[in-house]
C-alpha positions in Angstrom: 3.9 -24.5 -7.0 0.4 -24.7 -7.6 -0.2 -21.8 -5.6 2.6 -19.7 -7.4 0.7 -20.0 -10.8 -2.4 -18.2 -9.3 -2.9 -14.5 -10.4 -1.3 -12.2 -8.1 -4.0 -10.5 -6.8 -3.1 -7.0 -4.5 -5.0 -5.2 -2.1 -5.4 -2.3 0.3 -7.3 -1.3 3.6 -9.5 1.5 3.5 -11.7 2.7 6.5 -14.2 0.2 7.6 -13.3 -2.0 4.5 -10.7 -3.9 2.1 -10.2 -3.0 -1.6 -8.7 -5.9 -3.8 -7.2 -5.0 -7.5 -7.1 -7.7 -10.4 -5.8 -7.5 -13.8 -8.8 -5.3 -14.8 -10.7 -4.4 -12.1 -10.5 -3.0 -8.6 -13.3 -3.4 -5.9 -13.9 -2.1 -2.6 -16.1 -3.3 0.1 -17.1 -1.1 2.7 -19.2 -1.9 5.8 -21.7 0.7 6.6 -23.6 1.9 9.7 -26.6 -0.1 9.3 -24.5 -3.4 8.6 -25.0 -3.3 4.9 -21.9 -3.6 2.6 -21.3 -1.1 -0.1 -19.3 -1.7 -3.2 -17.2 0.6 -5.3 -15.8 -0.1 -8.5 -13.1 1.1 -10.2 -11.8 -0.3 -13.7 -8.0 -0.2 -14.4 -7.5 1.9 -17.4 -5.3 0.6 -20.1 -2.7 3.1 -21.5 -0.2 1.8 -23.9 2.4 4.0 -23.1 2.4 3.2 -19.2 1.9 -0.5 -20.3 5.3 -0.1 -22.2 7.0 1.6 -19.3 5.7 -1.0 -16.7 7.8 -3.8 -18.7 11.1 -1.6 -18.0 12.9 -3.0 -15.0 13.7 -0.2 -12.3 10.9 2.5 -13.8 8.2 -0.2 -13.7 8.0 0.3 -10.0 7.5 3.9 -10.0 4.6 3.7 -12.4 3.1 1.0 -10.2 3.9 3.3 -7.2 2.0 6.2 -8.9 -0.5 4.3 -9.9 -1.4 2.8 -6.9 -1.6 5.8 -5.1 -3.7 7.6 -7.7 -6.1 4.5 -7.4 -5.9 3.9 -3.7 -6.8 7.6 -2.8 -10.4 6.9 -4.8 -11.0 3.7 -2.8 -10.1 5.7 0.1 -12.2 8.5 -0.5 -15.3 6.3 -1.0 -14.7 4.5 2.3 -14.2 8.0 3.9 -17.5 9.2 2.6 -19.7 6.7 3.7 -18.3 4.6 6.7 -20.0 6.7 9.4 -22.8 7.8 7.4 -26.1 6.5 7.5 -27.1 5.2 4.2 -30.4 7.0 4.1 -28.2 10.2 4.0 -26.4 9.1 0.9 -28.0 11.8 -1.0 -26.0 14.3 0.6 -22.8 12.5 -1.1 -24.3 13.2 -4.5 -25.4 16.9 -4.0 -21.9 17.7 -2.8 -19.9 16.5 -6.0 -19.7 18.9 -9.0 -18.9 15.8 -11.6 -17.5 12.6 -11.3 -14.7 13.3 -13.9 -13.6 16.3 -11.5 -14.0 14.2 -8.4 -12.1 11.2 -9.7 -9.1 13.5 -11.2 -8.9 15.4 -8.0 -8.7 12.7 -5.8 -6.2 10.9 -7.8 -4.1 13.9 -8.0 -4.3 14.6 -4.2 -3.2 10.9 -3.8 -0.1 11.0 -5.8 0.9 14.3 -4.4 0.4 13.3 -0.9 2.6 10.5 -1.8 5.3 12.6 -3.0 5.1 15.1 -0.4 5.5 12.2 2.2 8.5 10.9 0.4 10.2 14.2 0.4 9.6 14.9 4.1 10.9 11.4 5.2 13.9 11.6 2.9 15.2 15.3 3.7 14.4 15.2 7.6 16.6 12.4 8.5 19.4 13.9 6.1 19.0 17.1 8.0 19.0 15.7 11.1 22.3 13.4 10.7 24.3 16.3 9.3 23.9 17.9 12.9 26.2 15.0 14.0 28.7 15.7 11.6 31.2 16.9 14.3 31.4 13.5 15.8 30.7 11.3 13.1 32.4 13.1 10.2 33.0 10.1 7.4 30.5 9.5 5.0 29.7 6.2 5.8 28.7 7.0 9.2 26.6 9.8 8.1 24.9 7.6 5.6 24.3 5.0 8.2 23.0 7.5 10.8 20.8 9.1 8.6 19.4 5.6 7.7 19.0 4.8 11.3 16.9 8.1 12.0 14.7 7.4 9.2 13.9 4.1 10.6 13.2 5.2 13.9 11.0 8.1 12.4 9.2 5.7 10.6 8.5 3.3 13.5 7.5 6.2 15.9 5.2 7.8 13.2 3.4 4.0 12.5 3.4 3.5 16.4 1.7 6.9 17.2 -1.0 6.8 14.3 -1.7 3.0 15.4 -2.9 4.4 18.7 -5.9 6.3 17.3 -9.0 3.8 17.3 -9.7 4.7 13.4 -6.2 3.6 12.4 -6.0 0.8 14.6 -9.3 -0.5 12.9 -7.6 0.0 9.4 -4.5 -1.9 10.3 -7.1 -4.6 11.3 -8.6 -4.5 7.9 -5.2 -4.7 6.5 -4.6 -7.9 8.6 -7.8 -9.1 6.9 -6.7 -8.4 3.5 -3.5 -10.4 3.8 -5.2 -13.3 5.4 -7.7 -13.5 2.4 -4.9 -13.3 0.0 -3.0 -15.8 1.8 -6.1 -18.3 2.1 -6.6 -17.8 -1.9 -3.0 -18.5 -2.2 -3.2 -21.7 -0.4 -6.0 -23.3 -2.2 -8.5 -22.9 0.6 -12.2 -21.9 0.7 -12.7 -18.5 1.7 -14.6 -19.1 4.7 -14.1 -16.7 8.0 -12.8 -20.1 9.8 -10.0 -20.7 7.0 -9.0 -16.9 6.6 -8.5 -16.3 10.5 -6.0 -19.4 10.3 -3.7 -17.9 8.1 -1.0 -15.2 8.6 -1.6 -11.8 8.7 1.8 -11.1 7.0 2.4 -11.2 3.2 5.7 -10.7 1.2 4.3 -8.5 -1.5 2.9 -6.1 1.0 3.5 -2.0 0.6 4.9 -2.0 4.1 7.6 -4.2 3.1 8.5 -1.9 0.3 8.7 0.9 2.8 11.3 -0.6 4.7 13.2 -1.6 1.5 13.3 2.1 0.6 15.1 2.7 3.8 17.6 0.0 3.8 18.3 0.5 -0.2 18.5 4.0 0.4 21.3 3.3 2.8 23.5 1.7 0.0 22.9 4.1 -2.9 23.7 6.9 -0.6 27.0 5.3 0.0 28.0 6.5 -3.7 27.3 10.1 -3.0 29.0 13.0 -0.9 27.2 13.8 2.3 28.8 17.4 2.3 28.0 19.9 1.8 24.3 20.2 3.2 22.9 21.7 0.0 24.6 19.0 -2.1 23.2 16.2 0.2 19.8 17.5 0.0 19.9 18.0 -4.0 21.5 14.2 -4.3 18.8 12.8 -1.9 15.7 14.4 -3.8 17.5 13.2 -7.4 18.0 10.0 -6.1 14.1 9.1 -4.9 13.1 7.7 -8.3 16.5 5.5 -8.2 15.7 4.2 -4.7 11.9 3.6 -5.5 12.8 1.7 -8.6 15.6 -0.4 -7.0 13.4 -0.9 -3.9 10.5 -2.2 -5.9 12.6 -4.8 -7.9 13.9 -5.9 -4.4 10.4 -6.5 -2.9 9.6 -8.4 -6.1 12.7 -10.7 -5.7 11.9 -11.3 -2.2 8.3 -12.6 -3.1 10.0 -15.1 -5.9 12.5 -16.3 -3.2 9.9 -16.9 -0.1 9.7 -20.7 -0.8 13.4 -21.0 -0.9 14.6 -21.8 2.7 17.5 -19.5 2.9 16.5 -16.8 0.3 13.4 -16.4 2.1 15.1 -14.5 5.0 15.6 -11.6 2.6 11.8 -10.7 3.3 11.9 -10.7 6.6 12.4 -6.9 7.3 9.2 -6.1 5.7 7.3 -9.0 7.4 8.6 -7.5 10.7 7.3 -3.9 9.8 4.0 -5.7 8.9 3.6 -6.7 12.8 3.0 -2.9 13.2 1.0 -1.9 10.0 -1.1 -4.9 10.6 -3.5 -6.2 13.5 -5.5 -9.4 13.9 -9.1 -8.8 12.5 -12.4 -9.6 13.7 -14.6 -11.9 12.3 -17.0 -9.3 10.6 -13.6 -7.4 9.4 -12.7 -10.7 7.6 -16.5 -11.1 6.1 -15.9 -7.7 4.6 -12.7 -8.5 3.2 -14.0 -12.0 1.6 -16.9 -10.0 0.3 -14.8 -7.9 -1.5 -12.5 -10.4 -2.9 -15.3 -12.9 -4.2 -16.9 -9.7 -5.8 -13.7 -8.9 -7.7 -13.2 -12.3 -8.7 -16.9 -12.2 -9.9 -16.1 -9.4 -12.0 -12.9 -10.4 -13.4 -14.5 -13.8 -14.4 -17.0 -12.3 -16.1 -14.7 -10.0 -18.3 -16.9 -7.0 -17.4 -15.4 -3.8 -16.7 -17.8 -2.0 -14.1 -17.3 2.0 -14.5 -16.9 4.1 -11.3 -19.9 3.5 -9.3 -21.4 1.9 -6.3 -23.7 -1.0 -5.2 -25.6 -1.7 -1.8 -26.0 -5.0 -0.4 -27.5 -6.1 2.8 -25.2 -8.4 4.8 
């Protein structure tokens, strides 16, 4: 029970680093080529309208997802610019940027649009492919089940294929390090490499769990709309995207609340199973970066200081 009272910190793996977010601040730590660690700080902007919307069940999930996409893309951009660049050449990054405001808004917009585009693709392609089986599986129920199966297979194949690339494999290792750090913190253990490595690389609140829940929840929601004709099926799928996202977010929240209840904890297992693909066991030096990022977040959150968008280099 004591662990449950702790603040619910979230995180995200980036290229050669980890981002952690708290109530007021987000921090990314990235390992550079010279073995130093760079920090990127991005404060959470408080918008009264969004804060009100985030209190409304089902709608709050959509807002949270879009915010995460916008903010996460900025942290990814930071890591992408620096992970393979010699720190002596950092001035080239500054020279290429027009203005900080333009850069932040541009990257955030691209992040949101990329998420929306990806969601459209993984929603429409399975629906279209499933329609080709209509002569054999003609009922709406069978069509929805086949559509869900195709979507699941496409998702698993996509994750597996991208995980074969060295850079994504390392991102998945940092993803595992992120989860291990959160589990260490929530289990009231000291944040040492040894303690962190002893923890599970899986976590109930992971975004990977959210992805699998959108597939499962979609199957149930699609049962209530027709699958024929194809144009209506496509329109329905597009119109239902916000509903599927909102319900899936609530399911994710429930599975996290139920994770300590013997029977109900199994509701979150589909998400944990998917994390076996989206996370890898991290190396010690990767865990060090994750610990550094989380400790820096705890520091700035404790000081109640909002550090504006900037970077800081510290020798590791």
